C-alpha positions in Angstrom: 42.6 -29.5 79.1 39.2 -30.5 80.5 37.0 -30.2 77.7 34.6 -27.5 78.0 30.8 -28.5 79.1 27.9 -27.9 76.6 25.9 -25.0 76.8 22.4 -24.9 77.0 20.7 -23.7 72.8 19.1 -21.1 74.3 22.3 -19.3 75.2 25.0 -20.4 72.9 22.8 -18.9 70.0 22.4 -15.3 72.4 26.2 -15.5 72.8 26.7 -16.1 69.0 24.1 -13.6 67.4 25.6 -11.1 70.4 29.0 -11.3 68.4 27.7 -11.2 65.7 25.7 -7.8 66.7 29.0 -6.5 67.5 30.4 -7.0 63.9 27.6 -4.6 62.8 25.0 -7.0 61.8 21.7 -6.0 63.4 20.0 -8.4 66.3 16.6 -8.4 64.2 18.2 -10.4 61.7 19.7 -12.5 63.3 17.5 -13.8 65.7 14.6 -14.8 63.0 18.2 -16.6 61.5 18.5 -19.0 64.9 14.5 -19.3 65.1 14.4 -22.3 62.7 17.1 -23.8 65.4 15.7 -23.3 68.7 12.7 -25.3 70.5 10.2 -22.7 71.5 11.3 -22.4 75.2 14.9 -21.7 73.8 13.7 -19.7 71.6 12.1 -17.1 73.9 15.6 -17.0 76.0 17.3 -16.1 73.3 14.8 -13.3 72.4 14.9 -12.3 76.1 18.7 -12.3 76.7 19.8 -11.0 73.5 17.3 -7.8 73.2 17.7 -7.4 77.1 21.4 -7.4 76.7 21.0 -4.7 74.5 18.6 -2.9 75.7 21.1 -2.2 78.6 24.3 -3.1 77.8 26.1 0.8 79.0 24.4 -0.3 82.8 25.6 -3.4 81.7 29.3 -2.3 81.6 29.5 -0.3 84.1 28.7 -3.5 86.3 31.2 -5.2 84.9 34.0 -2.3 85.5 32.9 -1.8 88.9 32.5 -5.9 89.8 35.9 -6.7 87.8 37.6 -3.1 88.7 39.2 -2.6 85.2 37.5 -1.7 81.7 35.7 -3.1 79.8 37.0 -2.1 76.8 40.1 -3.9 78.3 38.0 -7.5 78.7 38.4 -10.2 75.1 34.8 -9.7 73.0 34.1 -12.9 74.1 34.9 -12.0 78.3 32.6 -9.3 77.7 29.4 -10.4 75.9 29.9 -13.9 78.9 29.8 -11.1 81.2 26.6 -9.3 80.0 24.6 -12.6 79.2 25.3 -13.8 83.2 25.0 -10.1 84.4 21.6 -10.1 82.9 19.8 -13.0 84.1 21.3 -12.0 87.4 19.1 -8.9 87.3 16.8 -9.1 85.6 15.7 -12.8 85.0 14.6 -14.1 88.7 13.0 -17.3 87.4 16.8 -18.2 86.0 18.8 -19.9 88.9 21.6 -17.6 90.3 24.0 -20.8 89.7 22.9 -21.2 86.0 23.6 -17.8 85.0 27.5 -17.7 86.3 28.2 -21.5 85.3 26.7 -21.0 81.8 28.8 -17.7 81.6 31.9 -19.4 82.9 31.4 -22.4 80.1 30.6 -19.7 77.4 34.2 -18.5 77.3 35.8 -22.2 77.6 33.8 -22.9 74.8 34.8 -19.3 72.7 38.7 -21.4 73.6 39.3 -18.3 76.4 39.5 -20.8 79.3 41.8 -19.0 80.9 39.4 -16.0 81.7 36.9 -19.0 83.2 37.8 -18.2 87.3 38.1 -14.5 86.4 34.2 -14.5 84.7 33.3 -16.5 88.0 34.9 -14.5 90.2 33.3 -11.7 88.5 29.3 -13.0 88.7 29.9 -14.5 92.2 30.9 -10.8 93.4 27.9 -9.5 91.6 25.6 -11.7 93.4 27.3 -11.0 96.7 26.4 -7.0 95.4 23.0 -7.7 94.4 22.1 -3.9 94.9 24.9 -2.5 93.7 23.5 1.1 91.1 26.3 2.1 88.8 24.0 5.4 88.8 23.8 6.4 92.5 27.2 8.0 92.0 26.6 10.6 89.5 25.5 14.2 90.6 24.8 15.4 87.1 20.5 14.4 86.9 21.2 13.6 82.5 24.6 11.6 83.0 22.3 9.7 85.4 19.5 9.0 83.2 21.8 7.7 80.5 23.4 5.2 82.7 20.1 4.6 84.6 18.5 3.9 80.7 21.4 2.8 79.0 21.6 5.3 76.8 24.6 7.2 74.9 25.1 10.8 77.0 24.6 12.9 73.4 21.5 11.2 73.1 19.9 12.1 77.0 20.9 15.5 75.6 20.0 16.1 72.5 16.9 14.6 72.9 16.4 17.0 76.0 17.5 19.9 74.3 14.4 19.2 72.3 11.7 17.7 74.4 12.9 18.8 78.0 14.1 16.5 80.6 10.5 15.1 81.7 9.8 13.5 77.5 13.7 12.1 78.0 13.4 10.8 80.9 9.9 9.0 79.8 11.1 8.3 76.3 14.6 6.6 77.5 13.0 4.2 79.7 10.3 3.1 77.5 13.1 2.4 75.1 13.9 -0.6 77.4 10.7 -2.2 77.3 9.6 -4.7 75.4 6.6 -3.8 72.3 3.5 -5.1 71.9 2.7 -7.7 69.2 0.4 -5.9 66.6 -0.8 -7.1 63.8 -3.6 -7.4 60.4 -5.2 -9.5 59.7 -5.1 -10.2 55.9 -7.5 -12.9 53.1 -9.7 -14.1 56.3 -12.3 -13.4 58.2 -11.2 -11.4 61.7 -13.5 -13.4 63.9 -12.0 -16.6 62.6 -8.3 -15.7 63.3 -9.7 -14.1 67.3 -11.0 -17.4 67.7 -8.3 -19.5 66.5 -5.6 -17.3 68.7 -7.9 -17.0 72.2 -8.1 -21.1 72.0 -4.4 -21.0 71.7 -4.1 -19.0 75.1 -3.1 -15.9 73.4 -5.1 -12.1 74.4 -6.4 -10.0 71.7 -7.5 -5.9 71.8 -8.5 -3.6 68.9 -5.9 -0.7 68.4 -6.4 1.8 70.0 -4.0 4.3 67.9 -5.7 2.9 63.8 -8.1 1.2 62.4 -8.6 -2.8 61.9 -5.7 -3.5 63.5 -4.3 -5.6 66.9 -2.6 -6.2 69.9 -2.4 -9.1 70.7 -0.1 -11.3 73.7 0.5 -15.1 73.4 0.3 -17.6 71.1 3.4 -16.7 69.6 4.2 -20.1 67.8 0.6 -19.6 65.9 1.4 -16.3 65.2 4.0 -17.4 63.1 2.1 -19.9 61.7 0.0 -17.4 60.4 1.6 -15.0 59.5 3.6 -18.0 57.6 1.2 -19.1 55.7 0.0 -15.1 54.6 -3.2 -15.0 57.5 -1.6 -12.4 59.2 1.0 -9.5 58.9 2.7 -8.7 62.4 3.4 -4.6 61.8 4.1 -1.7 64.5 0.2 0.2 64.4 2.3 3.1 63.7 3.8 2.2 60.8 0.1 0.8 60.0 -1.1 4.4 60.1 1.4 5.6 57.8 -0.3 3.7 55.2 -3.4 4.5 56.5 -2.4 8.0 56.2 -1.9 7.5 52.7 -6.0 6.7 51.9 -5.6 4.8 48.4 -8.5 4.9 46.4 -9.5 2.5 43.2 -8.0 3.8 40.5 -5.6 5.6 41.7 -1.7 5.4 41.2 0.5 5.4 43.9 4.6 5.8 44.4 5.7 4.4 47.6 9.6 5.4 46.9 11.4 3.6 49.1 8.9 1.0 49.7 11.3 -2.4 51.0 10.7 -4.6 52.9 7.0 -4.0 52.0 4.9 -4.0 54.7 3.4 0.0 54.1 3.3 -1.7 50.8 1.3 -4.6 50.9 -1.1 -3.0 53.4 -2.0 0.8 50.8 -2.3 -2.2 48.5 -4.8 -4.7 50.3 -6.9 -1.3 51.2 -8.3 -0.4 48.2 -8.1 -4.3 46.5 -11.3 -4.3 49.7 -13.4 -2.1 48.0 -12.3 -1.6 44.6 -15.3 -0.3 42.5 -15.5 0.5 38.4 -12.9 1.9 38.5 -10.5 -0.8 39.2 -8.1 -1.5 41.9 -5.2 1.2 42.6 -1.6 0.5 41.2 1.0 0.6 43.5 4.6 1.4 42.0 6.8 -0.3 44.9 10.6 1.4 44.3 13.7 0.7 45.9 17.4 1.0 45.1 17.8 -2.7 46.4 16.5 -5.0 43.8 17.2 -8.0 46.9 15.0 -5.9 49.2 12.3 -5.9 46.9 12.2 -9.5 45.9 10.8 -9.9 49.8 7.5 -7.0 48.0 7.1 -9.8 45.4 7.4 -12.7 47.9 4.9 -10.9 50.3 2.7 -9.7 47.3 2.0 -13.8 46.1 1.5 -14.7 49.5 -1.3 -11.9 49.8 -2.7 -12.4 46.9 -2.4 -8.9 45.7 -1.7 -7.9 42.0 -1.2 -4.4 42.0 1.7 -3.8 42.9 5.0 -3.4 40.5 8.4 -3.2 41.6 10.8 -0.3 40.1 14.8 -0.6 41.4 15.3 3.0 41.6 17.8 5.7 43.5 15.6 8.1 45.1 18.4 10.7 45.4 18.6 10.5 41.5 16.0 12.3 39.0 13.3 9.3 39.1 12.3 7.6 35.6 8.8 9.0 35.7 6.7 11.4 33.5 5.7 14.4 35.2 2.9 14.9 37.3 2.4 11.0 36.8 1.0 10.2 40.4 -2.0 10.6 42.7 -0.1 10.1 45.7 3.3 9.3 47.3 4.7 8.1 50.2 8.3 8.5 51.4 8.4 6.8 54.4 12.3 8.0 54.3 15.5 6.3 55.6 16.1 7.2 58.7 18.0 7.0 62.5 15.3 5.4 64.0 15.8 6.5 67.3 11.6 5.6 67.2 12.1 2.1 67.1 15.2 1.7 69.9 12.6 -1.0 71.9 12.7 -3.7 68.7 16.7 -1.9 67.4 18.4 -1.3 70.8 21.7 -1.5 69.5 20.9 1.9 67.1 21.2 3.8 69.7 25.6 2.6 70.2 25.8 3.2 66.4 24.4 6.1 65.0 25.9 9.7 65.7 25.1 13.2 65.2 26.9 13.7 61.5 24.4 10.6 60.9 21.9 12.4 62.0 22.2 15.4 59.7 24.0 14.0 56.9 20.3 11.9 56.4 18.3 15.1 56.8 20.0 16.3 53.8 19.3 12.7 52.2 15.2 13.4 52.9 14.7 16.9 51.7 16.1 15.8 48.6 14.1 12.5 48.0 11.2 15.2 48.7 12.0 17.3 46.2 12.7 14.5 43.7 8.9 13.5 44.4 7.3 16.5 43.6 7.7 16.6 40.0 6.1 13.7 39.6 2.8 14.3 41.4 -0.5 15.6 40.1 -2.1 18.7 41.0 -4.3 18.4 43.9 -1.5 15.0 44.8 -1.1 14.2 48.3 2.5 13.9 49.5 3.3 11.7 52.8 6.4 11.6 54.5 7.6 10.0 57.0 10.3 8.4 59.5 10.5 5.9 62.7 12.7 9.0 64.3 11.8 11.3 66.5 14.6 13.6 65.6 13.8 17.0 64.5 16.6 17.9 62.2 14.2 14.4 60.2 10.9 15.4 60.9 9.5 19.1 61.2 12.8 20.8 60.1 12.8 18.5 57.1 9.0 19.6 56.3 10.2 23.6 57.5 12.9 23.3 54.7 11.0 21.8 51.4 8.2 24.0 52.2 10.4 26.8 52.2 11.7 25.6 49.4 8.9 25.0 47.5 6.9 28.2 48.1 10.0 30.0 46.2 9.6 27.7 43.1 5.9 27.9 43.5 4.7 24.4 43.9 2.2 24.9 46.8 1.0 22.7 49.4 -1.9 22.9 51.3 -3.6 20.5 53.9 -0.5 20.2 55.4 -1.1 18.0 58.9 1.5 16.2 61.3 1.1 13.0 63.6 3.6 12.1 65.8 3.3 8.6 68.0 5.8 7.3 71.1 6.1 4.4 72.7 5.5 6.3 76.1 2.3 7.2 75.0 0.8 5.2 72.0 2.5 2.0 72.8 4.2 2.2 69.5 6.7 2.7 68.0 8.6 6.8 68.1 7.0 8.3 64.0 6.8 11.6 62.3 4.0 11.4 59.6 3.2 15.1 57.3 0.8 14.2 55.1 0.7 16.9 52.5 -1.6 18.0 49.7 0.0 19.8 46.5 -2.2 22.8 45.2 -4.3 22.1 42.3 -3.4 24.8 40.3 0.7 25.4 40.0 
């Protein structure tokens, strides 16, 4: 048997990451883990292939079924992955020679010890080159089914969004989910002008955010961005996520509870803000809580890197009565665990993993977390609820049910404001933010 030819590091890493993703791991974690093993050019191609394949997986599978004349499910996983990687390059990466895309996919199945499928993979991809204009959505008459295929989203999700937001909004959102999100940052312990100068000298383009204060979007200079982040000079964080932390509006001297804090992007931003303007009342105390001690370690590490001393970590389960006295906190942030449908650009695999049942289960959990938080909020205190979901069940419906239940118990909330962000409009992740203030008289 001929020895398998070597595969380029980028495609080998892409193949392994996609294989681990199929087993339940998340691409963002896997990409970060593989980064140190790759040179900059290979790292960029690996990111492009992995996220591209995941964003367009359903559409690519329709192509495979057409060119191979068999169901995708009937193919061994290594064959499926090699074909997806090859087809993605042929359809989306015009700078990659077609011959390289084909040969590397053939070598991938050989190196995965499925050499018997090498000729099959070669034939399927060669046919794809000959029939480069084939579109699997052209034969579909139903507009929602066509959109689901065109944008590679499960049909039930597209139908759900169309019922909630209408067809045009759904189409805009679904198409935005397959775009590359901008890189956003905030500056930590440095003068912005110094950071800006470094990025521009490294070939980066930086502009102020139109969504949130003291945030910037940057393109290029990826190596320098990683270096600045590793040194604690900047923090890479979506603008909508930063908006959540700024909505809490922490003031010096206050006690603040971040109820589901890990990995700490919002926690550290909240701690950074009052420390920058601390008065004689002293800096705020931020209690970062999470049920995972391991995930809380990330907050401890980031706090040390950012020189933040006001964050105290507590392991707790927000589904249980909170281990604090009544009326302890001036402000509470509940960035609730959610379906994550607002982050499909960054985490495309979520669309294939969640179900209608998951959304309803999460909504019930979110209502419970809110109820537990209310007891430890001071009269006149602020409660900010947020999710990175676009589902009404997890957002407006949760808040409506929460307000109704607490009206009955005379825990009156006022000054209720809600905000939504969308990738197709603001270019951010899809977030929902509700800010509520507990009445001073209870």
